[in-house]
C-alpha positions as CSV (number, residue, x, y, z in Angstrom):
1,M,-25.3,1.2,32.0
2,E,-22.8,-1.6,31.8
3,E,-22.0,-0.9,28.1
4,W,-21.7,2.9,28.9
5,M,-19.2,2.2,31.7
6,G,-17.2,-0.1,29.5
7,Q,-16.9,2.5,26.8
8,W,-15.9,5.2,29.3
9,W,-13.3,2.9,30.8
10,H,-11.8,2.1,27.4
11,R,-11.6,5.8,26.4
12,A,-10.0,6.7,29.8
13,V,-7.4,4.0,29.6
14,T,-6.6,4.7,26.0
15,R,-6.0,8.4,26.8
16,L,-3.7,7.5,29.6
17,A,-1.8,5.0,27.4
18,E,-1.6,7.3,24.3
19,P,-1.5,10.9,25.5
20,D,-2.6,13.7,23.2
21,R,0.3,15.1,21.2
22,A,-1.6,17.5,18.9
23,A,0.6,20.3,19.9
24,V,3.7,18.7,18.2
25,Q,1.8,16.9,15.4
26,V,2.6,17.5,11.7
27,T,0.3,16.1,9.0
28,L,1.3,14.6,5.7
29,E,-1.3,16.8,3.9
30,E,0.5,20.0,4.8
31,M,3.9,18.6,3.9
32,R,2.9,16.7,0.7
33,R,4.0,19.3,-1.9
34,S,7.3,20.0,-0.1
35,L,8.0,16.2,0.2
36,A,7.2,15.5,-3.5
37,L,9.4,18.4,-4.6
38,L,12.3,17.3,-2.4
39,Y,12.0,13.7,-3.4
40,R,12.0,14.5,-7.2
41,A,14.8,17.1,-6.8
42,G,17.0,14.5,-5.2
43,G,16.6,12.1,-8.2
44,G,13.5,10.2,-7.1
45,D,11.3,8.5,-9.7
46,A,8.7,11.0,-11.0
47,G,6.1,8.2,-11.2
48,V,6.2,7.5,-7.4
49,R,3.4,9.3,-5.6
50,V,3.3,10.3,-1.9
51,A,0.5,8.7,0.0
52,P,-0.5,7.8,3.6
53,V,0.6,4.4,4.9
54,A,-1.6,1.9,6.8
55,D,-0.6,0.7,10.3
56,S,1.6,-2.4,10.6
57,R,2.7,-4.5,13.5
58,H,6.1,-3.9,15.1
59,G,8.2,-5.9,17.5
60,G,9.1,-3.4,20.1
61,P,8.1,-3.5,23.8
62,R,4.9,-1.9,25.2
63,G,4.2,-0.3,28.5
64,W,1.8,-1.8,31.0
65,L,-0.8,0.9,30.2
66,Q,-0.6,0.1,26.5
67,R,-1.1,-3.6,27.2
68,L,-4.0,-2.8,29.4
69,A,-5.6,-0.6,26.7
70,G,-4.7,-3.0,23.9
71,S,-2.9,-0.1,22.0
72,G,0.6,0.4,20.7
73,I,0.5,-2.8,18.7
74,R,0.5,-1.3,15.2
75,V,2.1,1.9,13.9
76,P,2.4,3.6,10.5
77,L,5.9,2.6,9.4
78,P,7.3,4.4,6.3
79,V,7.4,2.2,3.2
80,L,8.9,2.8,-0.3
81,D,8.0,0.7,-3.3
82,W,8.0,1.0,-7.1
83,E,4.7,3.0,-7.0
84,T,4.4,4.8,-3.7
85,L,6.3,6.6,-1.0
86,A,4.0,5.8,1.8
87,L,4.5,7.9,4.9
88,P,2.5,8.3,8.2
89,A,-0.6,10.5,7.8
90,Q,0.5,12.3,11.0
91,L,3.8,12.5,12.8
92,A,4.0,13.3,16.5
93,V,6.7,10.8,17.5
94,L,9.3,13.4,18.5
95,D,8.9,16.1,21.1
96,S,8.7,19.2,19.0
97,R,6.8,20.2,15.8
98,E,10.0,21.3,14.1
99,L,11.6,17.8,14.7
100,N,8.5,16.1,13.3
101,R,8.6,18.3,10.2
102,D,12.3,17.6,9.7
103,L,11.6,13.9,10.0
104,Y,9.1,14.1,7.1
105,L,11.8,15.9,5.0
106,W,14.5,13.4,6.0
107,L,12.3,10.5,4.9
108,A,11.7,12.1,1.5
109,A,15.4,12.7,1.1
110,L,16.2,9.1,2.1
111,A,13.7,7.8,-0.3
112,A,15.2,9.8,-3.2
113,V,18.5,7.8,-3.0
114,F,17.2,4.5,-1.6
115,E,18.3,1.3,-3.3
116,A,16.9,-2.0,-2.0
117,S,18.9,-5.2,-1.9
118,G,16.9,-7.1,0.7
119,D,19.0,-6.3,3.8
120,W,17.0,-3.7,5.7
121,I,19.8,-2.4,7.9
122,A,22.5,-2.3,5.2
123,D,20.1,-0.6,2.7
124,N,19.2,2.2,5.2
125,R,22.8,2.7,6.2
126,A,23.9,3.1,2.6
127,A,21.0,5.3,1.7
128,T,21.7,7.5,4.8
129,A,25.3,8.1,3.6
130,R,24.1,8.9,0.1
131,A,21.4,11.3,1.4
132,L,23.8,13.2,3.6
133,Q,26.1,13.6,0.7
134,R,23.4,14.7,-1.8
135,F,21.5,16.9,0.7
136,A,24.3,18.5,2.6
137,G,22.0,21.0,4.2
138,L,20.2,18.2,6.1
139,R,23.2,17.1,8.0
140,S,22.5,19.2,11.1
141,R,18.8,18.3,11.0
142,H,19.6,14.6,10.7
143,Q,22.0,14.8,13.7
144,R,19.3,16.3,15.8
145,L,16.8,13.7,14.6
146,L,19.2,10.9,15.4
147,Q,19.9,12.1,18.9
148,A,16.2,12.5,19.6
149,H,15.4,9.1,18.3
150,L,18.3,7.3,20.1
151,V,16.8,8.6,23.4
152,Q,13.5,6.9,22.5
153,R,15.0,3.5,21.7
154,P,14.2,0.9,24.4
155,P,17.1,0.1,26.8
156,L,18.6,-3.3,26.1
157,A,18.2,-4.3,29.8
158,S,14.4,-3.9,29.5
159,L,14.0,-6.3,26.6
160,R,13.5,-10.1,26.4
161,A,16.7,-12.1,25.8
162,D,15.6,-13.1,22.3
163,A,15.0,-9.4,21.3
164,V,18.3,-8.0,22.6
165,P,20.5,-8.9,19.6
166,F,18.1,-7.3,17.1
167,E,17.7,-4.1,19.0
168,A,21.5,-3.9,19.7
169,A,22.2,-4.3,15.9
170,V,19.7,-1.4,15.1
171,Q,21.2,0.9,17.7
172,A,24.7,0.2,16.6
173,A,23.8,0.9,12.9
174,L,22.1,4.2,13.9
175,R,25.3,5.3,15.6
176,G,27.3,4.3,12.6
177,E,29.0,1.3,14.3
178,D,29.4,-2.2,13.1
179,H,26.1,-4.0,13.5
180,G,27.3,-7.5,12.7
181,P,26.0,-10.0,10.3
182,L,22.6,-10.4,12.0
183,F,19.6,-10.1,9.6
184,V,16.9,-7.9,11.1
185,T,13.4,-7.0,9.8
186,P,11.2,-4.0,10.8
187,A,8.7,-6.4,12.5
188,Q,11.4,-7.6,15.0
189,V,12.2,-4.3,16.6
190,A,10.6,-1.1,17.9
191,P,9.8,1.4,15.1
192,V,12.9,3.0,13.5
193,W,11.4,6.3,12.3
194,L,14.6,7.4,10.5
195,W,14.6,4.4,8.2
196,L,12.4,3.1,5.3
197,D,11.2,-0.3,4.5
198,A,11.4,-1.3,0.8
199,G,8.1,-2.8,-0.1
200,L,9.2,-3.8,-3.6
201,S,12.6,-3.3,-5.0
202,A,11.5,-3.5,-8.7
203,P,8.2,-3.1,-10.6
204,P,6.3,-6.3,-11.3
205,A,6.6,-8.1,-14.6
206,P,4.0,-7.2,-17.2
207,G,0.8,-9.1,-16.5
208,S,1.6,-9.9,-12.9
209,A,0.8,-6.7,-11.1
210,P,-2.5,-6.3,-9.3
211,G,-4.9,-4.5,-11.6
212,N,-3.5,-6.0,-14.8
213,G,-6.5,-7.7,-16.2
214,P,-10.1,-7.1,-17.0
215,E,-11.3,-8.5,-13.7
216,N,-9.4,-5.7,-11.8
217,A,-10.4,-2.9,-14.1
218,T,-11.9,0.1,-12.3
219,R,-15.4,1.1,-13.4
220,P,-15.3,4.4,-15.2
221,D,-18.1,5.7,-13.0
222,A,-16.6,4.7,-9.7
223,D,-16.7,7.2,-6.9
224,A,-13.5,8.6,-5.4
225,A,-12.2,6.4,-2.5
226,A,-12.5,7.6,1.0
227,P,-9.2,8.8,2.7
228,E,-9.1,5.7,4.9
229,R,-9.3,3.5,1.8
230,Q,-6.5,5.4,0.1
231,R,-3.9,4.3,2.6
232,R,-1.0,2.3,1.2
233,R,-1.1,-1.3,2.5
234,R,1.3,-4.2,2.1
235,S,0.2,-6.9,-0.2
236,R,1.5,-10.1,-1.8
237,R,0.5,-12.1,-4.8
238,V,-0.4,-15.8,-4.2
239,E,-1.6,-18.6,-6.4
240,H,-5.2,-19.7,-5.9
241,E,-4.8,-23.4,-6.3
242,K,-7.9,-25.6,-6.7
243,V,-8.4,-27.5,-3.5
244,H,-11.1,-29.8,-2.2
245,N,-12.8,-28.0,0.6
246,P,-13.4,-30.4,3.5
247,L,-16.4,-30.3,5.7
248,L,-15.9,-28.0,8.7
249,V,-16.8,-29.9,11.8
250,A,-18.5,-27.7,14.4
251,A,-16.8,-29.5,17.3
252,K,-13.3,-28.5,16.0
253,V,-13.9,-24.7,15.8
254,E,-10.8,-24.0,17.7
255,A,-8.7,-25.7,15.0
256,I,-9.9,-23.4,12.2
257,T,-7.3,-20.8,11.1
258,T,-8.1,-17.3,12.0
259,W,-9.7,-14.9,9.4
260,S,-6.5,-12.9,9.1
261,E,-4.8,-15.8,7.4
262,L,-5.3,-16.8,3.7
263,V,-7.9,-19.5,3.5
264,R,-8.3,-20.9,0.0
265,L,-12.1,-21.0,-0.1
266,D,-14.4,-19.8,-2.8
267,R,-16.5,-17.1,-1.2
268,G,-19.6,-15.7,-2.7
269,T,-19.7,-12.3,-4.2
270,D,-22.2,-9.6,-3.6
271,D,-23.1,-6.4,-5.4
272,E,-23.1,-4.4,-2.2
273,A,-19.8,-3.3,-0.5
274,D,-18.9,-4.9,2.8
275,P,-19.0,-2.2,5.5
276,N,-16.4,-4.1,7.5
277,A,-13.9,-4.5,4.7
278,T,-11.8,-1.5,5.6
279,A,-11.6,-2.4,9.3
280,A,-10.6,-5.9,8.4
281,A,-7.9,-4.6,6.1
282,N,-6.5,-2.3,8.8
283,D,-6.1,-5.3,11.2
284,M,-4.1,-7.3,8.7
285,D,-0.3,-6.9,8.3
286,T,-0.3,-8.1,4.7
287,L,-3.1,-8.4,2.2
288,S,-3.0,-11.6,0.2
289,L,-4.2,-11.1,-3.4
290,A,-5.1,-14.0,-5.6
291,R,-6.9,-14.4,-8.9
292,G,-10.1,-16.4,-8.7
293,E,-11.0,-19.2,-11.1
294,Q,-14.2,-17.4,-12.2
295,T,-13.8,-15.2,-15.2
296,T,-15.1,-11.7,-15.6
297,A,-17.4,-12.8,-18.4
298,S,-19.2,-15.3,-16.1
299,R,-19.8,-12.7,-13.4
300,I,-20.7,-9.5,-15.2
301,K,-23.9,-9.5,-17.2
302,F,-23.3,-6.2,-18.8
303,D,-20.1,-4.5,-20.2
304,L,-19.3,-1.5,-22.3
305,D,-19.1,-2.5,-25.9
306,L,-19.1,-0.8,-29.2
307,P,-22.6,-0.1,-30.8
308,S,-23.6,-1.6,-34.1
309,A,-22.5,0.2,-37.3
310,A,-26.1,1.3,-37.9
311,H,-26.3,3.2,-34.6
312,D,-22.6,4.2,-34.3
313,D,-21.1,7.5,-35.3
314,L,-19.8,8.0,-38.8
315,P,-16.1,7.1,-39.2
316,L,-13.8,9.7,-40.9
317,G,-11.1,7.8,-42.8
318,P,-9.5,4.4,-42.2
319,G,-8.0,5.4,-38.8
320,R,-4.4,5.6,-37.6
321,K,-1.9,3.7,-35.5
322,T,-0.2,5.4,-32.6
323,P,2.5,4.3,-30.3
324,E,2.2,3.8,-26.5
325,W,4.7,4.1,-23.7
326,D,5.3,1.0,-21.6
327,W,7.0,2.3,-18.5
328,R,7.9,-1.2,-17.2
329,R,9.9,-2.0,-20.3
330,R,11.0,1.7,-20.7
331,A,10.1,1.4,-24.4
332,L,7.7,3.1,-26.8
333,L,5.6,0.4,-28.4
334,P,5.1,1.3,-32.1
335,D,1.6,1.1,-33.7
336,H,0.2,-0.2,-30.4
337,C,-3.1,1.7,-30.5
338,A,-5.7,2.2,-33.2
339,V,-7.3,5.7,-33.3
340,Q,-10.5,6.2,-35.2
341,C,-11.9,9.6,-35.8
342,S,-15.7,9.8,-36.2
343,V,-18.4,12.4,-36.4
344,A,-21.9,12.3,-34.9
345,R,-24.8,11.5,-37.1
346,P,-26.8,14.6,-38.1
347,G,-29.5,15.3,-35.6
348,A,-31.7,18.0,-34.3
349,P,-30.2,21.6,-34.0
350,Y,-28.7,22.4,-30.7
351,T,-30.6,25.1,-28.8
352,P,-28.7,26.3,-25.7
353,P,-30.7,27.8,-22.8
354,P,-31.0,31.6,-22.5
355,T,-28.7,31.8,-19.5
356,L,-25.9,30.0,-21.4
357,R,-26.3,32.2,-24.4
358,A,-26.0,35.2,-22.2
359,T,-22.8,33.8,-20.6
360,A,-21.4,33.1,-24.1
361,R,-22.1,36.7,-25.2
362,R,-20.4,38.1,-22.1
363,V,-17.3,35.9,-22.6
364,R,-17.2,36.7,-26.3
365,R,-17.1,40.4,-25.7
366,R,-14.3,39.9,-23.1
367,L,-12.2,38.0,-25.6
368,E,-12.9,40.5,-28.4
369,A,-11.6,43.3,-26.1
370,L,-8.6,41.2,-25.3
371,R,-7.9,40.7,-29.0
372,A,-8.4,44.4,-29.9
373,A,-6.5,45.9,-27.0
374,P,-2.9,47.0,-27.6
375,R,-0.2,45.2,-25.7
376,W,2.8,46.2,-23.7
377,Q,6.1,45.5,-25.5
378,G,9.1,45.4,-23.3
379,G,12.8,46.1,-24.1
380,Q,12.1,49.2,-26.2
381,M,14.5,52.2,-26.8
382,L,11.6,54.6,-26.2
383,G,8.4,54.1,-24.5
384,D,5.6,55.2,-22.1
385,E,6.8,53.5,-18.9
386,F,9.9,52.1,-17.3
387,D,10.6,48.4,-17.7
388,I,12.0,47.2,-14.4
389,D,13.0,43.8,-15.6
390,A,14.8,45.2,-18.6
391,W,16.6,47.7,-16.3
392,V,17.8,44.9,-13.9
393,R,19.0,42.9,-16.9
394,F,20.8,45.9,-18.4
395,R,22.6,46.7,-15.1
396,T,23.6,43.1,-14.5
397,E,25.1,42.8,-18.0
398,A,26.8,46.2,-17.6
399,C,28.4,45.1,-14.3
400,S,29.7,42.0,-16.0
401,G,31.5,44.0,-18.7
402,A,29.0,44.0,-21.5
403,R,28.8,47.1,-23.6
404,H,25.5,48.8,-24.7
405,S,24.5,51.8,-26.7
406,D,23.8,55.1,-25.1
407,A,20.0,54.4,-25.2
408,P,19.5,51.1,-23.4
409,P,16.3,49.2,-24.2
410,V,14.6,49.6,-20.8
411,Y,11.2,51.0,-21.7
412,L,7.6,49.7,-22.2
413,R,5.5,50.7,-25.1
414,R,1.8,49.9,-25.9
415,Q,1.3,48.9,-29.5
416,R,-1.0,46.7,-31.6
417,S,0.4,43.5,-33.0
418,E,-1.0,40.5,-34.9
419,R,-1.3,37.4,-32.9
420,S,-0.3,34.0,-34.4
421,L,-2.2,31.4,-32.3
422,A,-3.8,28.0,-32.8
423,T,-5.8,26.1,-30.1
424,L,-6.9,22.5,-30.0
425,L,-9.4,21.6,-27.2
426,L,-9.5,17.9,-26.3
427,A,-12.5,16.9,-24.1
428,D,-12.8,13.7,-22.1
429,L,-16.1,12.0,-23.1
430,S,-15.7,8.8,-21.0
431,L,-18.5,7.2,-19.1
432,S,-17.5,8.9,-15.9
433,T,-18.9,12.1,-17.3
434,D,-22.4,10.5,-16.9
435,A,-22.2,11.1,-13.2
436,Y,-23.9,14.2,-11.6
437,A,-21.6,17.1,-11.0
438,T,-24.4,19.2,-9.3
439,D,-27.9,18.5,-8.2
440,H,-29.3,19.4,-11.6
441,A,-26.5,18.7,-14.2
442,R,-24.3,15.8,-15.1
443,V,-20.5,16.2,-15.9
444,I,-21.2,15.8,-19.6
445,D,-23.7,18.6,-19.4
446,V,-21.2,20.9,-17.8
447,I,-18.6,19.9,-20.5
448,R,-21.2,20.6,-23.3
449,D,-21.8,24.1,-21.9
450,A,-18.1,24.8,-21.7
451,L,-17.5,23.7,-25.3
452,Y,-20.4,25.8,-26.5
453,V,-19.1,29.0,-24.7
454,F,-15.5,28.3,-25.7
455,G,-16.5,28.0,-29.3
456,E,-18.7,31.1,-29.3
457,A,-15.9,33.1,-27.6
458,L,-13.0,31.9,-29.8
459,S,-15.0,32.5,-33.0
460,A,-15.0,36.2,-32.2
461,T,-11.2,36.4,-31.8
462,G,-10.4,35.2,-35.3
463,D,-7.8,32.7,-34.0
464,A,-7.8,29.1,-35.4
465,F,-9.1,26.4,-33.1
466,E,-10.3,22.8,-33.2
467,M,-12.4,20.9,-30.8
468,L,-12.3,17.1,-30.3
469,G,-13.7,14.6,-27.8
470,F,-12.2,11.2,-26.9
471,S,-12.9,7.9,-25.3
472,S,-11.7,4.3,-25.7
473,V,-12.5,0.6,-25.5
474,R,-9.1,-1.0,-25.1
475,R,-6.2,-0.1,-27.3
476,Q,-7.8,-1.2,-30.5
477,H,-10.6,1.3,-30.3
478,V,-9.5,4.8,-29.3
479,R,-12.3,7.0,-30.5
480,I,-11.8,10.6,-31.4
481,Q,-15.1,12.6,-31.7
482,H,-14.8,15.3,-34.4
483,L,-16.6,18.4,-33.2
484,K,-14.9,21.2,-35.2
485,G,-11.8,21.3,-37.4
486,F,-9.4,24.0,-38.0
487,G,-10.7,24.6,-41.5
488,E,-14.4,24.8,-40.4
489,R,-16.4,27.8,-39.4
490,W,-18.3,28.0,-36.1
491,N,-21.8,27.5,-37.4
492,D,-25.1,25.6,-36.6
493,T,-23.6,22.3,-37.9
494,V,-20.7,22.5,-35.4
495,R,-23.1,23.6,-32.6
496,S,-25.3,20.5,-33.3
497,R,-22.2,18.3,-32.9
498,V,-21.4,19.9,-29.6
499,G,-25.0,19.4,-28.5
500,A,-24.9,15.7,-29.5
501,I,-22.0,14.7,-27.3
502,K,-22.8,11.9,-24.9
503,P,-20.8,9.8,-22.4
504,G,-18.7,7.1,-24.1
505,F,-16.4,4.5,-22.7
506,Y,-13.0,4.7,-21.0
507,T,-10.1,7.2,-20.9
508,R,-7.0,6.2,-22.9
509,M,-5.6,9.7,-22.7
510,G,-2.1,9.0,-24.1
511,A,-3.3,7.9,-27.5
512,A,-5.7,10.8,-27.7
513,L,-3.0,13.3,-26.8
514,R,-0.6,11.9,-29.4
515,D,-3.3,12.2,-32.1
516,A,-4.0,15.8,-31.0
517,T,-0.3,16.6,-31.0
518,R,0.0,15.3,-34.6
519,R,-2.9,17.5,-35.7
520,L,-1.7,20.7,-33.9
521,S,1.9,20.3,-34.9
522,A,0.9,20.6,-38.6
523,R,-0.4,24.2,-37.9
524,P,1.8,27.1,-39.1
525,E,1.0,29.4,-36.2
526,R,3.9,30.4,-33.9
527,Q,2.0,29.7,-30.6
528,R,0.0,26.5,-30.3
529,L,-2.1,25.6,-27.3
530,L,-3.3,22.1,-26.5
531,L,-6.1,22.3,-23.9
532,V,-7.3,19.1,-22.2
533,L,-10.6,19.0,-20.4
534,T,-11.1,16.0,-18.2
535,D,-12.8,14.7,-15.0
536,G,-10.5,11.9,-13.8
537,K,-7.5,9.7,-14.2
538,P,-6.6,7.8,-17.4
539,N,-8.0,4.3,-17.4
540,D,-9.2,1.5,-19.7
541,L,-10.2,-2.2,-19.6
542,D,-6.7,-3.7,-20.1
543,V,-3.4,-2.8,-18.5
544,Y,-4.1,0.9,-18.9
545,E,-4.8,1.4,-15.2
546,G,-2.9,2.9,-12.4
547,R,0.7,3.9,-13.0
548,Y,0.7,2.4,-16.6
549,G,-1.8,4.9,-17.8
550,L,-0.3,7.8,-15.9
551,E,3.2,7.1,-17.3
552,D,1.9,6.8,-20.8
553,T,0.0,10.1,-20.5
554,R,3.0,11.8,-19.0
555,H,5.2,10.6,-21.9
556,A,2.6,11.9,-24.4
557,V,2.6,15.3,-22.7
558,Q,6.4,15.4,-22.9
559,E,6.1,14.6,-26.6
560,A,3.7,17.5,-27.1
561,R,6.2,19.9,-25.4
562,E,9.1,18.6,-27.5
563,A,6.9,19.4,-30.6
564,G,6.7,23.0,-29.5
565,L,3.1,22.8,-28.1
566,V,1.8,24.2,-24.8
567,P,-0.2,21.5,-23.1
568,F,-2.6,22.6,-20.3
569,C,-5.2,20.6,-18.4
570,V,-8.5,21.8,-16.9
571,T,-10.1,19.3,-14.6
572,I,-12.9,19.0,-12.1
573,D,-11.4,15.9,-10.3
574,R,-11.0,16.8,-6.7
575,E,-8.0,14.4,-6.4
576,A,-6.2,16.0,-9.3
577,H,-3.4,17.3,-7.1
578,D,-2.3,13.7,-6.5
579,Y,-1.4,12.9,-10.1
580,L,-1.7,16.0,-12.5
581,P,1.5,17.6,-11.3
582,M,3.2,14.4,-12.5
583,L,1.5,14.6,-15.9
584,F,1.4,18.3,-16.7
585,G,3.7,19.9,-14.1
586,S,2.7,22.0,-11.1
587,Q,1.8,25.0,-13.4
588,G,0.4,23.0,-16.2
589,Y,-3.2,22.4,-14.9
590,A,-6.1,24.2,-13.3
591,L,-8.5,22.5,-10.8
592,V,-12.1,23.6,-10.9
593,R,-13.6,22.9,-7.5
594,Q,-17.2,24.0,-8.5
595,P,-18.3,22.3,-11.8
596,Q,-20.5,25.2,-12.6
597,D,-17.4,27.4,-12.8
598,L,-15.9,25.3,-15.6
599,V,-17.0,27.6,-18.3
600,Q,-15.3,30.7,-16.8
601,R,-12.1,28.8,-15.8
602,L,-11.6,27.3,-19.2
603,T,-11.8,30.6,-21.0
604,Q,-9.7,32.3,-18.3
605,A,-7.0,29.6,-18.8
606,W,-7.0,30.2,-22.5
607,A,-6.8,34.0,-22.1
608,T,-3.9,33.6,-19.8
609,L,-2.0,31.3,-22.0
610,A,-2.8,33.3,-25.1
611,R,-1.0,36.3,-23.7
């Protein structure tokens, strides 16, 4: 009874201290695409992603109800660093939904022109002036936001004496007045919702960023993080110096530093995740990251390694060197990766299940009909129907003074034409495909089915196509699995290779894309499609993690476009919207939400691009 009363009292006081503002609330999820578009249109770095930010401590005053409830200590302050534009997951700080939506847009515009020098107030004042100049349409919205926010600022008379100069400097800067030489940080004043805090002004040096090293490499079969764990938190790198740990005397417990501070103690590791880790991270203003003295080799008993030559696939040729893009140096590293093409050892013939053969026959007939059907040709002198687009173009040119013949080309006509098309399908065969996509099938099984149906269908169209798989173990071993070449027929040998695919290693996608671009660029067809089939982000054991892998893959996609190819990605990763627009563009990928629909979506994507 006593516990129930305590919980009821806590909920009641918290509701009084923090009233419900759901009516004016705007979420980051509904604004994410607009914010990313505005940020990049204003000149923001294409590699910076929009993510929710974790709460941090502020220095503003709290009401007596907040002090009674223990709330109002931490708020989600906007942060911009070299990797992330971290914004609040929900905004309800202003009195209308329109103002909160405009606040999201203003923060994205401010981030697009933000330049960090270390002075929080001066940086935001300069960025505000640049944003108002570059985004002239936001001036009236910014003025409304400024007036609404100034009303919320705490009166100087209500503050402690030591906090008055800091708040006075912020309010003067917001009004465009001289704020003086006082140096102010976001933790010293009440939240300034119209400003950003620069987490890092420049990317870390190679080898110093968190995640650059084998001990921080993500497992290829790791599950997607929960939304709470995806929040962007402040962190700092510290050196883990070797110290002699003194005995902790029980009588001096009050002298021990709190858990929120960095204590240089070697703590034991456990295979199971700590259920309180997320709550502990949420209560910390800054996460301290240090490298331990223990190496990965001494902790991990098993790691992915290449099989022996007697059990490995058969290599095709001596291999090739490919470059790799280092985004931190802004340079293309020549001959940085070693690509080895191999073919599976001959095995048992592949026998697909009857349901899959029926699906393949159905898709095959559909593509055969697409191949044989006449197509509409626009811009004709004579035709069967009226071409609206050609008519609008003709009238526009006529109004501008251009002269045309008496019979303008404004008709559509159905006619048969020969298609010149080559397709290369590049499938991700990393270890993450060993996870179960459904209750009865793994991701690799779904990919195998898609490859089989895709091969059966394209063999009926007569168009040239090639099928490859890829995986990697660091940059020295980028493995290309040869399934079908352009010069091979779709036969039982190729089907057996498709049936023999198995989960491999990691996903160095940039090197695989460059090798596929080289192969496809040599084809004489006028239209060349590069289809990528994957289930997750690029990763590997070395530095190829996080933004490094994404930037290299994006650069490889740009190289493919410059070579005249049409790259397109089909994925079953539910988080694809967070990174694939950066890699392939907003119209350059398709997300398959149900893995069993991969077969249909892959052939549908090909049919759409082939038109």
